[in-house]
Every structure is written in C-alpha cells, then in structure tokens.
C-alpha positions as CSV (number, residue, x, y, z in Angstrom):
1,M,0.0,0.0,0.0
2,H,1.3,3.4,-1.0
3,I,0.7,6.5,1.1
4,P,-1.4,9.3,-0.3
5,D,-0.2,12.9,-0.4
6,I,-1.3,13.5,3.2
7,P,-2.1,17.3,3.3
8,S,-4.1,17.4,0.1
9,Y,-5.7,14.0,0.8
10,F,-7.0,15.1,4.2
11,A,-8.2,18.4,2.7
12,L,-10.2,16.5,0.1
13,K,-11.5,14.1,2.7
14,A,-12.7,17.0,4.9
15,I,-14.4,18.7,1.9
16,H,-15.9,15.4,0.9
17,I,-17.4,14.8,4.4
18,I,-18.7,18.4,4.6
19,F,-20.5,18.1,1.3
20,M,-21.8,14.6,2.1
21,V,-23.4,16.1,5.2
22,S,-24.9,18.9,3.0
23,Y,-26.1,16.5,0.4
24,F,-27.8,14.2,2.9
25,A,-29.4,17.2,4.7
26,G,-30.8,18.3,1.4
27,I,-32.1,14.8,0.5
28,F,-33.7,14.3,4.0
29,Y,-35.4,17.7,3.9
30,L,-36.5,17.2,0.2
31,I,-38.5,14.1,1.1
32,R,-40.0,16.0,4.1
33,L,-41.1,18.7,1.7
34,F,-42.7,16.0,-0.5
35,V,-44.7,14.8,2.5
36,Y,-45.8,18.4,3.2
37,F,-46.8,18.7,-0.4
38,I,-48.9,15.5,-0.3
39,D,-50.5,16.6,3.0
40,T,-51.8,19.7,1.3
41,Q,-54.5,17.5,-0.2
42,E,-56.2,17.6,3.2
43,K,-56.4,21.4,3.1
44,S,-59.1,23.6,1.6
45,E,-58.7,24.2,-2.2
46,V,-57.5,27.7,-1.8
47,E,-55.1,26.9,1.1
48,G,-53.8,23.8,-0.6
49,Q,-53.1,25.6,-3.9
50,I,-51.1,28.3,-2.0
51,L,-49.2,25.8,0.0
52,R,-48.4,23.6,-3.1
53,K,-47.1,26.6,-5.0
54,Q,-44.8,27.4,-2.0
55,Y,-43.6,23.8,-1.6
56,I,-42.8,23.6,-5.3
57,Y,-40.7,26.8,-4.9
58,M,-39.0,25.4,-1.8
59,I,-38.3,22.0,-3.4
60,S,-36.8,23.6,-6.5
61,R,-34.6,25.9,-4.5
62,L,-33.4,23.1,-2.2
63,W,-32.6,20.8,-5.1
64,D,-30.9,23.4,-7.4
65,I,-29.0,25.4,-4.7
66,I,-28.1,22.8,-2.1
67,T,-28.7,19.2,-2.9
68,V,-27.3,18.9,-6.5
69,P,-24.3,21.2,-6.0
70,A,-23.4,19.3,-2.8
71,G,-23.8,16.0,-4.5
72,I,-21.5,17.1,-7.4
73,I,-18.8,18.3,-5.0
74,M,-19.1,15.2,-2.9
75,L,-18.7,13.0,-6.1
76,I,-15.8,15.0,-7.4
77,T,-13.9,15.0,-4.1
78,G,-14.5,11.3,-3.8
79,I,-13.0,10.7,-7.2
80,L,-10.1,13.0,-6.5
81,M,-9.3,11.2,-3.2
82,M,-8.8,8.0,-5.2
83,I,-6.4,9.7,-7.7
84,N,-4.6,12.2,-5.4
85,T,-2.0,9.8,-4.3
86,R,1.7,8.9,-4.6
87,G,1.9,5.6,-6.3
88,D,-0.7,3.0,-6.8
89,V,-3.3,3.7,-4.1
90,T,-6.1,4.2,-6.6
91,F,-5.7,0.6,-7.8
92,Y,-5.1,-0.6,-4.3
93,I,-8.4,0.8,-3.0
94,L,-10.3,-0.6,-6.0
95,R,-9.0,-4.0,-5.0
96,E,-10.5,-3.7,-1.5
97,P,-13.7,-5.7,-1.0
98,W,-15.1,-3.2,1.5
99,F,-14.7,-0.5,-1.2
100,H,-16.7,-2.5,-3.7
101,I,-19.5,-2.7,-1.1
102,K,-19.3,1.0,-0.5
103,L,-19.5,1.7,-4.2
104,G,-22.6,-0.5,-4.4
105,F,-24.3,1.7,-1.8
106,V,-23.1,4.8,-3.7
107,G,-24.8,3.3,-6.7
108,A,-28.0,2.8,-4.6
109,L,-27.7,6.5,-3.6
110,A,-27.4,7.4,-7.3
111,L,-30.7,5.5,-7.9
112,Y,-32.3,7.3,-5.0
113,H,-31.1,10.6,-6.4
114,Y,-32.7,9.7,-9.7
115,W,-36.0,8.8,-8.0
116,S,-35.9,12.2,-6.2
117,W,-35.3,14.0,-9.4
118,R,-38.2,12.2,-11.1
119,S,-40.4,12.9,-8.1
120,I,-39.7,16.6,-8.4
121,R,-40.6,16.5,-12.1
122,R,-43.9,14.8,-11.3
123,I,-44.7,17.3,-8.6
124,K,-44.1,20.2,-11.0
125,A,-46.2,18.4,-13.7
126,G,-49.1,17.8,-11.2
127,K,-48.7,14.0,-11.6
128,F,-47.2,13.1,-8.2
129,N,-49.6,10.6,-6.6
130,T,-48.2,8.7,-3.6
131,T,-48.9,8.5,0.1
132,S,-47.1,10.3,2.9
133,V,-46.5,6.8,4.4
134,R,-44.7,5.7,1.3
135,L,-42.7,8.9,1.3
136,R,-41.7,8.4,4.9
137,M,-40.5,4.9,4.1
138,M,-38.5,6.3,1.1
139,N,-36.9,8.8,3.5
140,E,-35.6,5.9,5.5
141,V,-33.9,4.5,2.4
142,A,-31.5,7.4,2.4
143,T,-31.0,6.9,6.2
144,I,-30.1,3.2,5.6
145,I,-27.7,4.1,2.8
146,L,-26.0,6.7,5.0
147,F,-25.7,4.2,7.9
148,A,-24.2,1.5,5.6
149,V,-21.7,3.8,4.0
150,I,-20.5,5.3,7.3
151,F,-20.1,1.8,8.9
152,I,-18.3,0.4,5.8
153,V,-15.9,3.4,5.7
154,I,-15.2,3.3,9.4
155,Y,-14.7,-0.5,9.6
156,K,-12.9,-0.9,6.2
157,Q,-11.0,-4.2,6.2
158,Y,-12.6,-5.3,9.5
159,F,-16.0,-5.0,7.7
160,M,-15.4,-8.2,5.7
161,G,-14.7,-10.2,8.9
162,M,-17.8,-8.8,10.6
163,W,-20.1,-8.7,7.7
164,L,-22.6,-11.2,9.1
165,S,-23.1,-9.5,12.4
166,L,-23.2,-6.1,10.7
167,L,-25.8,-7.4,8.2
168,I,-28.0,-8.8,11.0
169,S,-27.6,-5.4,12.9
170,F,-28.5,-3.6,9.7
171,I,-31.6,-5.7,9.2
172,V,-32.7,-5.1,12.8
173,L,-32.1,-1.4,12.2
174,V,-34.3,-1.4,9.1
175,I,-37.1,-3.2,11.0
176,V,-36.9,-0.8,13.9
177,I,-37.0,2.2,11.6
178,M,-40.1,0.8,9.7
179,L,-41.8,0.1,13.0
180,V,-41.2,3.6,14.3
181,V,-42.5,5.1,11.0
182,K,-45.6,3.0,11.3
183,L,-46.1,3.9,14.9
184,V,-45.7,7.6,14.2
185,N,-48.2,7.4,11.4
186,R,-50.7,5.5,13.6
187,K,-50.5,8.2,16.3
188,K,-50.8,10.9,13.6
189,K,-54.1,9.4,12.3
190,K,-55.6,9.4,15.8
C-alpha cells in the first residue's frame, strides 16, 4: 500500500465529508417537503393551492441550490481522493472488497437521487400521486444508505470479517425504523 499525499488528501476528505453532510441534509429535507406537499390534499382548495405553490418553490430551490451542487462536489472530491496519491493507491483501493460494497451503496444512492429528481418533475407536472407513508419509508432508504456507507468506511478491512453481524444489525435497524415510522403514522391518524 502506498501512502497518499497527506495534506491534500485530508483536505479533500474534509471537503468530501462536509458536502456529504450537506447532500444528505438536502435529501432528507427534500422528502420531508414531498410529505408536506402531499399533505396539502387535506387542506381547503385555496389553502392547498397556495401551499403547493410554495412547496414547489422550496423544493426547486433546495434541489438546485443545495442538494445537487453538494452531490456534485461530494462526487468530485470522492474521485479526487482516489487519484490524489503517490503511487498506486487508486488501484489498491479498487481491489479492496469493502470499497466495492461502499461503491454498491453509492450506486444505490445514485438511484435514490434519480428517484428524487423524477419525483420533483412529477410534482411540477401535477402528476405526483403517492402517500405520505410511502414517502416516509422512502426517506428511510437514504438513512439506511447513510448508515451503511459510514459503517463500511469506518470498519474498512474489518468489515469483511464482521459482515454477518453487521448485516444482522443492519436488518434489525431497518425493521426498527419501519416500526417507528408505522407507529408515528398510527399516532398521527388518531
């Protein structure tokens, strides 16, 4: 294993983490705005129309000004961390099994990003028909991806030796999250 150019590598890593936090904050709030948008159906026609217009404006601004730019910077710094090295670290990291798993979750995040973009287009076209419960469940998908990537990156090589216990913990976490969402929705309906 070769050692990366430490000062620039850590600077890239810090920027990557900062924009990862910004990106996920944007994604989490975006889905919350989708829920608020759907909940306007319970309002009077005039109130619902005013709120929907405001939510579309907020969704567009969040997506265009925070979420997409943060995602692009996160992606660029992630790629630069792989190539900002002395020697062959790029190829070394691509041989690591934990990194393949991380890239799999990054791919899942890309699909989630695409789903979010399509949902925004449907909202703007007036063709967004889903339930707030489904949206709350979709919000947890991003949470699960975030948990997985963080644990994979922290554990790195140890991840492969602990994968079964981490997978079981991960499944338990997913079940707990789904139960909490259902419980919150049940209380909300009362």
